[in-house]
C-alpha positions in Angstrom: -9.7 -67.9 -39.8 -11.0 -64.6 -40.6 -15.1 -64.3 -41.5 -14.5 -63.9 -45.2 -12.4 -67.2 -45.2 -14.8 -68.8 -43.0 -17.7 -67.9 -46.0 -15.2 -69.1 -49.0 -14.7 -72.3 -47.1 -18.9 -73.2 -46.9 -18.9 -71.6 -50.6 -16.2 -73.8 -51.9 -18.5 -77.0 -51.0 -21.3 -75.4 -52.8 -19.1 -75.0 -55.9 -18.2 -78.7 -55.9 -21.9 -79.5 -56.0 -24.6 -79.7 -58.9 -25.1 -76.3 -59.9 -28.0 -77.2 -62.1 -30.0 -78.0 -58.9 -31.8 -74.7 -57.8 -31.5 -75.8 -54.0 -27.8 -75.7 -54.2 -27.7 -72.8 -56.2 -30.4 -70.9 -53.8 -27.8 -71.9 -51.1 -24.8 -70.4 -52.7 -26.6 -67.2 -53.6 -27.5 -66.9 -49.9 -24.0 -67.4 -48.9 -22.2 -65.3 -51.2 -24.6 -62.4 -51.2 -24.2 -62.4 -47.5 -20.9 -60.7 -48.1 -22.1 -57.8 -49.1 -22.6 -57.0 -45.5 -20.0 -59.4 -44.1 -17.2 -57.2 -41.9 -14.1 -57.5 -43.1 -12.2 -55.3 -40.4 -10.2 -58.8 -39.4 -8.1 -58.8 -42.7 -4.3 -57.8 -42.3 -3.6 -54.5 -43.9 -1.9 -56.6 -46.8 -4.8 -58.9 -47.6 -7.2 -55.8 -47.6 -5.0 -54.4 -50.2 -4.7 -57.2 -52.3 -8.5 -57.8 -51.8 -9.0 -54.5 -53.5 -6.3 -54.7 -56.0 -7.7 -57.9 -57.4 -10.8 -56.3 -58.8 -8.7 -53.2 -59.9 -7.0 -52.0 -63.4 -4.1 -50.3 -61.7 -3.0 -49.4 -57.9 -0.7 -46.4 -58.0 1.8 -46.1 -57.0 1.7 -49.9 -56.0 -0.4 -52.4 -53.7 2.6 -52.1 -51.2 2.4 -48.6 -50.9 -1.5 -49.2 -50.3 -1.0 -51.8 -47.6 1.2 -49.5 -45.8 -0.9 -46.8 -45.8 -3.5 -48.8 -44.4 -0.9 -49.7 -41.7 -0.4 -46.2 -41.1 -3.9 -44.9 -40.7 -4.6 -47.9 -38.7 -1.9 -46.9 -35.9 -3.0 -43.8 -35.8 -6.5 -45.2 -34.9 -8.4 -44.4 -38.1 -9.4 -45.8 -41.3 -8.0 -44.3 -45.1 -10.3 -41.7 -46.8 -11.6 -42.9 -49.8 -12.8 -40.3 -52.7 -15.1 -40.9 -55.0 -16.2 -38.1 -57.6 -19.6 -38.4 -59.3 -20.9 -36.0 -62.0 -24.7 -36.9 -62.1 -24.8 -36.4 -65.8 -27.7 -38.8 -66.8 -30.5 -40.6 -65.4 -29.6 -43.9 -67.1 -27.8 -45.9 -64.8 -26.8 -49.5 -65.5 -24.5 -52.2 -64.2 -21.5 -50.4 -65.4 -21.9 -47.7 -63.0 -22.2 -50.2 -60.4 -18.5 -51.3 -60.6 -16.9 -48.6 -58.4 -19.4 -48.2 -55.6 -19.0 -52.1 -55.0 -15.2 -51.8 -54.4 -16.2 -48.4 -52.2 -18.5 -51.2 -50.4 -15.5 -53.1 -49.6 -13.5 -50.2 -48.1 -16.6 -49.5 -46.2 -16.9 -52.9 -44.7 -12.6 -52.9 -44.1 -13.3 -49.8 -41.7 -12.3 -47.0 -44.0 -14.2 -44.0 -44.6 -16.0 -42.9 -47.9 -16.7 -39.4 -49.4 -19.0 -39.2 -52.4 -17.9 -36.1 -54.3 -21.1 -34.5 -56.0 -19.7 -32.5 -59.0 -22.1 -30.0 -59.1 -19.6 -27.7 -60.2 -17.3 -29.9 -62.8 -20.9 -31.4 -64.3 -21.1 -27.8 -65.7 -18.1 -28.1 -67.2 -18.5 -31.9 -68.4 -15.7 -34.7 -67.9 -13.8 -35.0 -71.5 -12.5 -38.4 -70.9 -12.8 -40.5 -73.6 -15.0 -38.1 -75.5 -14.7 -37.2 -79.0 -16.8 -33.5 -78.6 -18.0 -31.4 -76.0 -20.3 -32.5 -73.6 -23.2 -30.1 -73.1 -23.1 -28.3 -69.4 -26.0 -29.1 -67.0 -28.1 -26.8 -64.8 -28.5 -27.1 -61.0 -31.9 -28.7 -61.7 -30.5 -31.1 -64.1 -27.7 -32.3 -61.5 -30.8 -32.7 -58.7 -32.8 -34.6 -60.7 -30.0 -37.0 -61.9 -28.6 -37.2 -58.3 -31.7 -38.5 -57.1 -32.2 -41.1 -59.9 -28.5 -42.3 -59.6 -28.7 -42.9 -55.8 -32.2 -44.8 -55.9 -30.9 -47.4 -58.9 -27.2 -47.9 -57.4 -28.4 -48.4 -53.8 -29.1 -52.2 -53.8 -24.9 -52.2 -54.2 -23.7 -49.8 -52.0 -24.9 -48.2 -48.3 -25.4 -44.1 -48.9 -26.1 -44.0 -45.4 -22.4 -44.7 -44.0 -20.8 -42.2 -46.7 -20.2 -38.5 -46.5 -21.5 -36.5 -49.3 -19.9 -33.3 -50.5 -20.4 -30.6 -53.6 -17.4 -29.6 -54.9 -18.8 -26.1 -55.5 -18.2 -25.6 -51.6 -14.2 -24.9 -52.4 -14.8 -24.3 -56.6 -17.0 -21.5 -56.8 -15.0 -19.2 -54.2 -11.5 -20.1 -56.0 -10.1 -16.9 -57.4 -8.5 -16.1 -60.4 -5.3 -15.3 -59.0 -5.1 -18.3 -57.1 -5.9 -20.4 -60.4 -3.1 -18.7 -62.0 -0.8 -19.3 -59.5 -1.4 -23.1 -59.4 -1.7 -23.3 -63.1 2.2 -21.8 -63.3 2.6 -24.8 -61.6 1.2 -27.2 -64.2 3.0 -28.0 -67.4 0.7 -27.5 -70.7 2.3 -30.7 -72.1 1.1 -32.6 -68.9 -2.6 -31.8 -70.0 -2.1 -32.1 -73.6 -1.0 -35.8 -72.9 -4.4 -37.3 -72.8 -4.9 -39.3 -76.0 -8.7 -38.4 -76.4 -7.2 -34.5 -76.8 -4.5 -35.6 -79.2 -7.0 -37.3 -81.4 -9.6 -34.1 -81.3 -6.8 -32.0 -82.1 -5.8 -34.2 -84.8 -9.4 -34.6 -86.4 -9.6 -30.6 -86.0 -12.5 -30.9 -83.7 -13.0 -28.2 -81.1 -11.4 -28.4 -77.7 -12.1 -25.7 -75.2 -10.5 -24.3 -72.0 -12.9 -25.6 -69.7 -12.1 -28.9 -70.8 -8.4 -28.3 -70.5 -9.1 -27.3 -67.2 -11.5 -30.0 -66.0 -8.3 -32.4 -64.5 -7.1 -29.4 -62.6 -10.8 -28.8 -61.1 -10.9 -32.7 -60.2 -7.1 -32.4 -58.6 -8.5 -30.0 -56.3 -11.0 -31.9 -54.6 -8.4 -34.4 -53.2 -6.7 -30.9 -52.1 -9.8 -30.2 -50.2 -10.3 -33.3 -48.5 -6.6 -34.3 -48.4 -7.7 -38.0 -49.5 -5.8 -41.2 -49.2 -7.2 -42.7 -51.8 -9.3 -42.0 -54.7 -11.0 -44.1 -57.0 -12.1 -43.9 -61.0 -12.4 -45.6 -64.0 -9.6 -46.6 -66.3 -10.1 -44.0 -68.6 -9.8 -41.1 -65.5 -6.3 -42.1 -65.0 -4.6 -38.9 -66.0 -7.5 -36.8 -63.7 -6.5 -39.2 -61.0 -2.7 -38.4 -61.4 -3.2 -34.8 -61.1 -4.7 -35.2 -58.0 -1.3 -36.3 -56.6 0.2 -33.5 -58.3 -1.9 -30.5 -57.0 -1.5 -32.6 -53.4 2.3 -32.7 -53.7 2.1 -28.6 -54.8 -0.1 -28.0 -51.7 2.6 -29.9 -49.4 0.0 -32.9 -48.8 0.8 -36.3 -48.7 -0.1 -37.7 -52.3 -3.4 -39.7 -52.7 -3.1 -43.5 -54.0 -4.7 -44.1 -57.2 -7.2 -47.1 -57.6 -8.6 -47.6 -61.4 -11.7 -49.2 -62.2 -12.0 -51.7 -65.3 -14.5 -50.2 -67.8 -17.0 -53.0 -68.5 -17.6 -54.7 -71.8 -21.2 -54.6 -73.0 -23.3 -57.6 -73.1 -23.3 -57.8 -77.1 -19.6 -59.3 -77.2 -18.4 -56.6 -79.7 -15.9 -55.7 -76.8 -17.6 -52.3 -76.7 -17.6 -50.6 -73.5 -21.4 -51.1 -71.8 -23.2 -48.0 -72.7 -27.1 -47.3 -73.3 -26.0 -45.3 -76.8 -24.8 -49.1 -77.7 -27.8 -51.0 -76.4 -25.3 -53.4 -74.6 -26.2 -52.7 -71.1 -28.2 -54.0 -68.1 -29.9 -51.4 -66.9 -30.3 -51.3 -63.1 -34.0 -50.8 -63.1 -35.0 -53.1 -65.7 -37.5 -55.9 -64.3 -35.9 -59.0 -62.5 -36.7 -61.3 -65.2 -35.4 -59.1 -68.1 -31.6 -58.6 -66.1 -31.6 -62.4 -65.8 -32.1 -63.0 -69.8 -29.8 -60.2 -70.5 -27.0 -61.8 -69.0 -27.8 -65.2 -69.9 -27.3 -64.0 -73.7 -23.6 -62.6 -73.2 -20.9 -64.6 -74.8 -19.4 -67.5 -72.2 -15.8 -65.5 -72.3 -17.5 -62.4 -70.4 -18.4 -64.5 -67.3 -15.1 -64.6 -65.7 -15.3 -60.5 -66.0 -18.6 -60.3 -64.8 -18.3 -62.4 -61.8 -15.3 -60.2 -60.7 -17.1 -57.2 -61.2 -20.6 -57.7 -59.7 -20.3 -60.6 -57.0 -18.5 -61.0 -54.1 -16.7 -64.3 -55.3 -12.9 -64.5 -54.7 -10.3 -65.2 -57.2 -10.2 -68.8 -55.7 -14.0 -69.4 -56.2 -14.2 -68.0 -59.8 -10.8 -70.4 -60.7 -12.7 -73.3 -59.2 -15.9 -72.8 -61.1 -14.0 -72.1 -64.5 -11.9 -74.9 -63.7 -14.9 -77.4 -63.5 -15.9 -76.1 -66.9 -12.6 -76.9 -68.5 -12.8 -80.3 -67.1 -16.4 -80.8 -68.2 -18.1 -81.1 -65.0 -19.9 -77.9 -65.2 -21.9 -76.8 -68.1 -21.2 -73.2 -68.7 -25.2 -72.5 -69.2 -25.2 -73.9 -65.6 -22.7 -71.2 -64.4 -24.2 -68.5 -66.5 -27.3 -68.9 -64.4 -25.7 -68.8 -61.1 -23.8 -65.3 -62.5 -27.3 -64.2 -63.6 -29.0 -65.0 -60.2 -26.2 -63.2 -58.2 -27.1 -60.2 -59.7 -30.5 -60.3 -59.7 -30.1 -61.1 -56.1 -28.3 -58.0 -55.4 -30.8 -55.9 -57.2 -34.3 -57.6 -55.8 -33.3 -60.5 -53.4 -32.9 -64.4 -53.7 -36.4 -65.0 -54.1 -36.7 -63.1 -57.3 -33.5 -64.3 -58.4 -34.7 -67.9 -58.1 -38.1 -67.0 -59.5 -36.4 -65.3 -62.6 -34.4 -68.7 -63.1 -37.3 -70.6 -63.0 -39.0 -68.3 -65.7 -36.2 -68.5 -67.9 -36.1 -72.2 -68.0 -39.3 -72.4 -68.5 -39.1 -70.3 -71.3 -36.1 -70.9 -73.0 -35.5 -74.6 -72.1 -39.2 -76.1 -73.4 -39.1 -77.9 -76.9 -42.5 -75.6 -77.5 -43.4 -72.2 -77.0 -46.8 -73.3 -76.7 -45.8 -75.0 -73.2 -44.7 -71.8 -72.0 -48.3 -70.4 -71.0 -49.3 -66.7 -71.9 -46.9 -64.6 -73.9 -47.1 -61.2 -75.4 -49.1 -61.6 -78.7 -49.4 -59.5 -82.0 -52.5 -59.2 -84.1 -51.5 -59.3 -87.3 -55.1 -58.2 -88.5 -54.5 -54.9 -86.6 -50.8 -54.4 -87.2 -49.5 -56.7 -89.8 -49.0 -53.4 -91.8 -47.0 -51.5 -89.4 -43.0 -52.7 -89.7 -41.4 -54.9 -87.4 -39.2 -52.2 -85.8 -42.8 -50.1 -85.2 -44.2 -53.7 -83.7 -41.6 -54.0 -81.4 -41.3 -50.2 -80.5 -44.9 -49.2 -79.8 -47.2 -52.2 -79.9 -45.1 -54.9 -77.8 -42.6 -52.5 -76.5 -39.8 -54.7 -76.4 -37.3 -51.7 -77.6 -37.3 -48.6 -76.5 -36.7 -47.2 -80.3 -36.9 -48.2 -83.7 -32.8 -47.7 -84.1 -32.7 -50.1 -80.9 -34.6 -52.5 -83.2 -32.5 -51.8 -86.1 -29.4 -52.7 -83.5 -30.7 -56.0 -82.4 -31.2 -57.0 -86.1 -27.4 -55.9 -86.8 -26.4 -58.2 -83.9 -28.3 -61.0 -85.2 -30.5 -61.2 -82.1 -33.9 -59.9 -84.1 -35.4 -63.1 -85.0 -38.8 -65.0 -86.3 -39.1 -68.7 -84.4 -41.3 -70.7 -86.7 -42.6 -73.8 -84.8 -44.0 -76.9 -86.7 -44.5 -80.4 -85.9 -41.0 -81.5 -86.8 -39.8 -78.8 -84.5 -38.3 -75.1 -84.2 -37.2 -73.5 -86.9 -35.2 -70.0 -86.4 -34.9 -67.1 -88.9 -32.7 -64.2 -88.5 -34.0 -61.2 -89.6 -32.0 -58.8 -91.3 -31.5 -55.2 -90.5 -33.6 -54.2 -93.8 -36.3 -56.3 -92.4 -36.8 -54.4 -89.3 -38.0 -52.1 -91.6 -40.4 -53.7 -93.6 -43.9 -54.4 -92.7 -44.2 -57.5 -90.4 -47.0 -59.4 -92.6 -44.5 -59.1 -95.5 -41.7 -60.4 -93.7 -43.8 -62.6 -92.3 -45.6 -64.2 -95.3 -42.0 -64.2 -97.7 -40.8 -66.3 -94.2 -43.7 -68.6 -93.9 -43.7 -69.7 -97.4 -40.2 -71.5 -97.0 -41.2 -72.7 -93.4 -44.8 -72.9 -92.7 -45.8 -73.2 -88.9 -46.8 -71.0 -85.8 -44.7 -67.7 -85.9 -43.2 -66.3 -82.6 -41.3 -63.0 -82.8 -37.9 -62.8 -80.9 -36.2 -59.7 -80.0 -33.2 -60.7 -77.7 -34.4 -62.9 -74.9 -37.9 -61.3 -75.2 -40.4 -63.4 -77.2 -44.4 -62.6 -78.6 -46.5 -64.7 -80.4 -47.9 -63.5 -83.9 -51.5 -64.1 -84.1 -54.3 -63.9 -87.1 -54.2 -63.2 -90.7 -52.9 -59.8 -92.0 
């Protein structure tokens, strides 16, 4: 039995036990978390290819070809050369950005070599994939700053000490205009214009620059320069990745295989991709309790894709847990707590995960918030005339902006919870309430349901005290 097989056998027993018990969950987190460092070089080529393919959207030209390339390189006494390009375009990194790094980590543990391409040259063009407008170019200072932040935040999921770093300005900056013209003469313009985002922008009358059209060429030249075996990228990057295959063929090289990663749905359950602009993300530098609470707020249907994206669980283990839910021997809430614990444990360790779990249970499983202990509070005498959004943003710092507070309201995640002797009454605040004075909104709601009021934004809670 392989090392992974032994771990799966141990975890399977834990998955059959009581997953509402802290001791069982802690042991499970320890077992599955240890796989992030597990040597997987004893897996045969076919199982390696299947392990990678199980977490991807597509492997092109196919999984069998990936297995054959692994066997070919192994016979030559070396591993595959895997490439991932990073355009360091922002400092805000969330769980969605971790997905390809987790797959790269598995490639590392399977015995393959990874190169990260720092797109210092292409970042000055801006990848147009999925965009409706041209992206502003970045300066060298922007790139260096964003890269440092990216590495620090993604580090829990990936060992940066075991990779090669290359900057694509090494080969793109000296590329001459005659060389570029010669290459472009062999690439049909129709191939570049196949992109749906390009067609959409042209149909709407929006601008499309030549630099954006050349972005796939620049990315493909990265593969030529490194003679890669495999390139990873998001599903929206498919045409860029295929361009790498074409340019390698034109240069007489063995074309790379393409592995596309899923675009992770955001936490709000609307189907939109996880992104900071939509407020439906889990930041990698968020506190442990916030990460735990955010994941606990997602719809149950997202548990399966999230388990596949961010944990080291196998398909069989995920199926085992979901089958227990179907058989009603496992409550969905208990599995979601395990999922939240897995993510927090990856970021901050098992002890932090269990502390966040205990805090969540204490705060959201009590019959009365009065039993929770110390909560953030708002003095109505001082802030009753402020709008609800202002209180959330400037007093409690629960949301980064007033627009984020309004988005919460639009998602029915902005609420007043009123506690009385008869129990709790939850009042959903409308988007219009977010821009009204807090005291006015509160007086209106308390006139209907008297009691002790709390303001709830997503999973964050504060007590409202005093008189306006």
